PyMOL commands that place a pseudoatom at each C-alpha (Angstrom):
pseudoatom trace, name=CA, resn=MET, resi=1, chain=A, elem=C, hetatm=0, pos=[73.575, 94.471, 108.001]
pseudoatom trace, name=CA, resn=ILE, resi=2, chain=A, elem=C, hetatm=0, pos=[69.828, 94.961, 108.216]
pseudoatom trace, name=CA, resn=GLU, resi=3, chain=A, elem=C, hetatm=0, pos=[67.940, 98.181, 108.691]
pseudoatom trace, name=CA, resn=LEU, resi=4, chain=A, elem=C, hetatm=0, pos=[66.036, 98.265, 111.970]
pseudoatom trace, name=CA, resn=THR, resi=5, chain=A, elem=C, hetatm=0, pos=[63.050, 100.438, 112.747]
pseudoatom trace, name=CA, resn=SER, resi=6, chain=A, elem=C, hetatm=0, pos=[62.992, 102.369, 116.020]
pseudoatom trace, name=CA, resn=ARG, resi=7, chain=A, elem=C, hetatm=0, pos=[60.510, 99.852, 117.457]
pseudoatom trace, name=CA, resn=GLN, resi=8, chain=A, elem=C, hetatm=0, pos=[62.757, 96.944, 116.520]
pseudoatom trace, name=CA, resn=ARG, resi=9, chain=A, elem=C, hetatm=0, pos=[65.708, 98.712, 118.133]
pseudoatom trace, name=CA, resn=LYS, resi=10, chain=A, elem=C, hetatm=0, pos=[63.705, 99.160, 121.344]
pseudoatom trace, name=CA, resn=VAL, resi=11, chain=A, elem=C, hetatm=0, pos=[62.839, 95.434, 121.399]
pseudoatom trace, name=CA, resn=LEU, resi=12, chain=A, elem=C, hetatm=0, pos=[66.505, 94.482, 121.062]
pseudoatom trace, name=CA, resn=GLU, resi=13, chain=A, elem=C, hetatm=0, pos=[67.599, 97.104, 123.610]
pseudoatom trace, name=CA, resn=LYS, resi=14, chain=A, elem=C, hetatm=0, pos=[65.138, 95.660, 126.118]
pseudoatom trace, name=CA, resn=HIS, resi=15, chain=A, elem=C, hetatm=0, pos=[66.636, 92.193, 125.688]
pseudoatom trace, name=CA, resn=ALA, resi=16, chain=A, elem=C, hetatm=0, pos=[70.184, 93.566, 125.896]
pseudoatom trace, name=CA, resn=GLN, resi=17, chain=A, elem=C, hetatm=0, pos=[69.633, 95.214, 129.283]
pseudoatom trace, name=CA, resn=SER, resi=18, chain=A, elem=C, hetatm=0, pos=[70.365, 92.023, 131.191]
pseudoatom trace, name=CA, resn=LEU, resi=19, chain=A, elem=C, hetatm=0, pos=[73.463, 91.155, 129.137]
pseudoatom trace, name=CA, resn=SER, resi=20, chain=A, elem=C, hetatm=0, pos=[76.996, 91.851, 130.240]
pseudoatom trace, name=CA, resn=ALA, resi=21, chain=A, elem=C, hetatm=0, pos=[79.693, 92.846, 127.750]
pseudoatom trace, name=CA, resn=ALA, resi=22, chain=A, elem=C, hetatm=0, pos=[80.833, 89.813, 125.753]
pseudoatom trace, name=CA, resn=VAL, resi=23, chain=A, elem=C, hetatm=0, pos=[83.761, 91.661, 124.140]
pseudoatom trace, name=CA, resn=GLN, resi=24, chain=A, elem=C, hetatm=0, pos=[85.920, 94.526, 125.367]
pseudoatom trace, name=CA, resn=VAL, resi=25, chain=A, elem=C, hetatm=0, pos=[87.820, 96.842, 123.036]
pseudoatom trace, name=CA, resn=GLY, resi=26, chain=A, elem=C, hetatm=0, pos=[91.108, 97.899, 124.592]
pseudoatom trace, name=CA, resn=GLN, resi=27, chain=A, elem=C, hetatm=0, pos=[94.438, 99.310, 123.460]
pseudoatom trace, name=CA, resn=GLY, resi=28, chain=A, elem=C, hetatm=0, pos=[94.486, 97.258, 120.253]
pseudoatom trace, name=CA, resn=GLY, resi=29, chain=A, elem=C, hetatm=0, pos=[91.300, 98.894, 119.028]
pseudoatom trace, name=CA, resn=LEU, resi=30, chain=A, elem=C, hetatm=0, pos=[89.081, 97.058, 116.577]
pseudoatom trace, name=CA, resn=SER, resi=31, chain=A, elem=C, hetatm=0, pos=[91.862, 94.798, 115.326]
pseudoatom trace, name=CA, resn=PRO, resi=32, chain=A, elem=C, hetatm=0, pos=[91.202, 91.842, 113.002]
pseudoatom trace, name=CA, resn=GLU, resi=33, chain=A, elem=C, hetatm=0, pos=[91.500, 89.570, 116.047]
pseudoatom trace, name=CA, resn=ILE, resi=34, chain=A, elem=C, hetatm=0, pos=[88.751, 91.478, 117.882]
pseudoatom trace, name=CA, resn=VAL, resi=35, chain=A, elem=C, hetatm=0, pos=[86.543, 91.434, 114.765]
pseudoatom trace, name=CA, resn=ASN, resi=36, chain=A, elem=C, hetatm=0, pos=[87.044, 87.659, 114.487]
pseudoatom trace, name=CA, resn=HIS, resi=37, chain=A, elem=C, hetatm=0, pos=[86.276, 87.275, 118.189]
pseudoatom trace, name=CA, resn=ILE, resi=38, chain=A, elem=C, hetatm=0, pos=[83.050, 89.276, 117.771]
pseudoatom trace, name=CA, resn=LEU, resi=39, chain=A, elem=C, hetatm=0, pos=[82.058, 87.108, 114.787]
pseudoatom trace, name=CA, resn=ASN, resi=40, chain=A, elem=C, hetatm=0, pos=[82.780, 83.924, 116.769]
pseudoatom trace, name=CA, resn=VAL, resi=41, chain=A, elem=C, hetatm=0, pos=[80.718, 85.109, 119.744]
pseudoatom trace, name=CA, resn=MET, resi=42, chain=A, elem=C, hetatm=0, pos=[77.871, 86.052, 117.386]
pseudoatom trace, name=CA, resn=LYS, resi=43, chain=A, elem=C, hetatm=0, pos=[77.756, 82.491, 116.019]
pseudoatom trace, name=CA, resn=THR, resi=44, chain=A, elem=C, hetatm=0, pos=[76.168, 81.431, 119.297]
pseudoatom trace, name=CA, resn=ASN, resi=45, chain=A, elem=C, hetatm=0, pos=[74.537, 84.706, 120.393]
pseudoatom trace, name=CA, resn=GLU, resi=46, chain=A, elem=C, hetatm=0, pos=[72.345, 86.888, 118.230]
pseudoatom trace, name=CA, resn=LEU, resi=47, chain=A, elem=C, hetatm=0, pos=[72.638, 89.866, 120.555]
pseudoatom trace, name=CA, resn=ILE, resi=48, chain=A, elem=C, hetatm=0, pos=[75.815, 90.980, 122.355]
pseudoatom trace, name=CA, resn=LYS, resi=49, chain=A, elem=C, hetatm=0, pos=[77.330, 94.013, 124.005]
pseudoatom trace, name=CA, resn=VAL, resi=50, chain=A, elem=C, hetatm=0, pos=[80.777, 95.400, 123.216]
pseudoatom trace, name=CA, resn=LYS, resi=51, chain=A, elem=C, hetatm=0, pos=[82.397, 97.648, 125.832]
pseudoatom trace, name=CA, resn=PHE, resi=52, chain=A, elem=C, hetatm=0, pos=[84.925, 100.289, 124.872]
pseudoatom trace, name=CA, resn=ASN, resi=53, chain=A, elem=C, hetatm=0, pos=[87.700, 100.654, 127.470]
pseudoatom trace, name=CA, resn=GLU, resi=54, chain=A, elem=C, hetatm=0, pos=[89.812, 102.600, 124.961]
pseudoatom trace, name=CA, resn=PHE, resi=55, chain=A, elem=C, hetatm=0, pos=[88.984, 104.416, 121.690]
pseudoatom trace, name=CA, resn=LYS, resi=56, chain=A, elem=C, hetatm=0, pos=[85.897, 105.906, 123.313]
pseudoatom trace, name=CA, resn=ASP, resi=57, chain=A, elem=C, hetatm=0, pos=[85.962, 108.951, 121.027]
pseudoatom trace, name=CA, resn=GLU, resi=58, chain=A, elem=C, hetatm=0, pos=[86.146, 106.794, 117.891]
pseudoatom trace, name=CA, resn=LYS, resi=59, chain=A, elem=C, hetatm=0, pos=[83.487, 104.218, 118.868]
pseudoatom trace, name=CA, resn=GLU, resi=60, chain=A, elem=C, hetatm=0, pos=[80.886, 105.422, 116.326]
pseudoatom trace, name=CA, resn=ASP, resi=61, chain=A, elem=C, hetatm=0, pos=[83.395, 105.259, 113.458]
pseudoatom trace, name=CA, resn=LEU, resi=62, chain=A, elem=C, hetatm=0, pos=[84.678, 101.865, 114.606]
pseudoatom trace, name=CA, resn=MET, resi=63, chain=A, elem=C, hetatm=0, pos=[81.159, 100.420, 114.796]
pseudoatom trace, name=CA, resn=LYS, resi=64, chain=A, elem=C, hetatm=0, pos=[80.294, 101.853, 111.370]
pseudoatom trace, name=CA, resn=SER, resi=65, chain=A, elem=C, hetatm=0, pos=[83.417, 100.170, 110.008]
pseudoatom trace, name=CA, resn=LEU, resi=66, chain=A, elem=C, hetatm=0, pos=[82.390, 96.890, 111.649]
pseudoatom trace, name=CA, resn=GLU, resi=67, chain=A, elem=C, hetatm=0, pos=[78.955, 97.107, 110.006]
pseudoatom trace, name=CA, resn=GLU, resi=68, chain=A, elem=C, hetatm=0, pos=[80.586, 97.659, 106.610]
pseudoatom trace, name=CA, resn=GLN, resi=69, chain=A, elem=C, hetatm=0, pos=[83.032, 94.746, 107.048]
pseudoatom trace, name=CA, resn=THR, resi=70, chain=A, elem=C, hetatm=0, pos=[80.483, 92.233, 108.361]
pseudoatom trace, name=CA, resn=ASP, resi=71, chain=A, elem=C, hetatm=0, pos=[76.749, 91.558, 108.301]
pseudoatom trace, name=CA, resn=ILE, resi=72, chain=A, elem=C, hetatm=0, pos=[76.392, 92.656, 111.941]
pseudoatom trace, name=CA, resn=THR, resi=73, chain=A, elem=C, hetatm=0, pos=[73.950, 95.438, 112.782]
pseudoatom trace, name=CA, resn=VAL, resi=74, chain=A, elem=C, hetatm=0, pos=[74.718, 98.041, 115.442]
pseudoatom trace, name=CA, resn=VAL, resi=75, chain=A, elem=C, hetatm=0, pos=[71.472, 98.411, 117.376]
pseudoatom trace, name=CA, resn=ARG, resi=76, chain=A, elem=C, hetatm=0, pos=[72.581, 101.364, 119.495]
pseudoatom trace, name=CA, resn=ILE, resi=77, chain=A, elem=C, hetatm=0, pos=[75.603, 102.833, 121.236]
pseudoatom trace, name=CA, resn=ILE, resi=78, chain=A, elem=C, hetatm=0, pos=[74.848, 103.811, 124.821]
pseudoatom trace, name=CA, resn=GLY, resi=79, chain=A, elem=C, hetatm=0, pos=[77.705, 105.443, 126.683]
pseudoatom trace, name=CA, resn=ASN, resi=80, chain=A, elem=C, hetatm=0, pos=[80.775, 103.346, 125.960]
pseudoatom trace, name=CA, resn=THR, resi=81, chain=A, elem=C, hetatm=0, pos=[78.834, 100.189, 125.163]
pseudoatom trace, name=CA, resn=ALA, resi=82, chain=A, elem=C, hetatm=0, pos=[77.573, 99.092, 121.757]
pseudoatom trace, name=CA, resn=ILE, resi=83, chain=A, elem=C, hetatm=0, pos=[74.707, 96.641, 121.282]
pseudoatom trace, name=CA, resn=LEU, resi=84, chain=A, elem=C, hetatm=0, pos=[75.197, 94.384, 118.250]
pseudoatom trace, name=CA, resn=TYR, resi=85, chain=A, elem=C, hetatm=0, pos=[72.695, 92.111, 116.506]
pseudoatom trace, name=CA, resn=LYS, resi=86, chain=A, elem=C, hetatm=0, pos=[73.071, 89.389, 113.903]
pseudoatom trace, name=CA, resn=ALA, resi=87, chain=A, elem=C, hetatm=0, pos=[70.285, 86.914, 113.147]
pseudoatom trace, name=CA, resn=ALA, resi=88, chain=A, elem=C, hetatm=0, pos=[71.206, 83.243, 113.486]
pseudoatom trace, name=CA, resn=LYS, resi=89, chain=A, elem=C, hetatm=0, pos=[71.712, 81.379, 110.222]
pseudoatom trace, name=CA, resn=GLU, resi=90, chain=A, elem=C, hetatm=0, pos=[69.327, 78.556, 111.173]
pseudoatom trace, name=CA, resn=LYS, resi=91, chain=A, elem=C, hetatm=0, pos=[65.730, 79.778, 111.370]
pseudoatom trace, name=CA, resn=ASP, resi=92, chain=A, elem=C, hetatm=0, pos=[64.905, 77.527, 114.320]
pseudoatom trace, name=CA, resn=LYS, resi=93, chain=A, elem=C, hetatm=0, pos=[67.659, 79.198, 116.411]
pseudoatom trace, name=CA, resn=ARG, resi=94, chain=A, elem=C, hetatm=0, pos=[66.455, 82.772, 115.843]
pseudoatom trace, name=CA, resn=GLN, resi=95, chain=A, elem=C, hetatm=0, pos=[65.318, 84.119, 119.203]
pseudoatom trace, name=CA, resn=PHE, resi=96, chain=A, elem=C, hetatm=0, pos=[64.008, 87.538, 118.223]
pseudoatom trace, name=CA, resn=GLU, resi=97, chain=A, elem=C, hetatm=0, pos=[62.576, 87.002, 114.729]
pseudoatom trace, name=CA, resn=LYS, resi=98, chain=A, elem=C, hetatm=0, pos=[58.900, 86.872, 115.752]
pseudoatom trace, name=CA, resn=GLU, resi=99, chain=A, elem=C, hetatm=0, pos=[59.194, 89.857, 118.078]
pseudoatom trace, name=CA, resn=LEU, resi=100, chain=A, elem=C, hetatm=0, pos=[61.010, 91.910, 115.450]
pseudoatom trace, name=CA, resn=ALA, resi=101, chain=A, elem=C, hetatm=0, pos=[58.413, 91.037, 112.815]
pseudoatom trace, name=CA, resn=LYS, resi=102, chain=A, elem=C, hetatm=0, pos=[55.638, 92.354, 115.084]
pseudoatom trace, name=CA, resn=ALA, resi=103, chain=A, elem=C, hetatm=0, pos=[57.459, 95.619, 115.850]
for i in range(1, 103): cmd.bond("trace and resi %d" % i, "trace and resi %d" % (i + 1))
show_as sticks, trace
zoom trace
């Protein structure tokens, strides 16, 4: 998990606007299978959205737990959707690195 400044968060939020939810959290909550699915999706995408269909009241705690378990950063939670960021391992595949460095 990295610490983002408010400007960096705004940059990532702007890019996330056009994204649809890649993962949906339902009755099973944030199960190990969902965490693994999120990690697999984040191998190819640095920025994703997670939609909460259930556990809407616990979404902040669940996302905090996800941050502690993994190296994923929660950019922001808007309504019942969380925006997640994880920089790509290969430097040449990092889409937002230059923009985040400027912010």
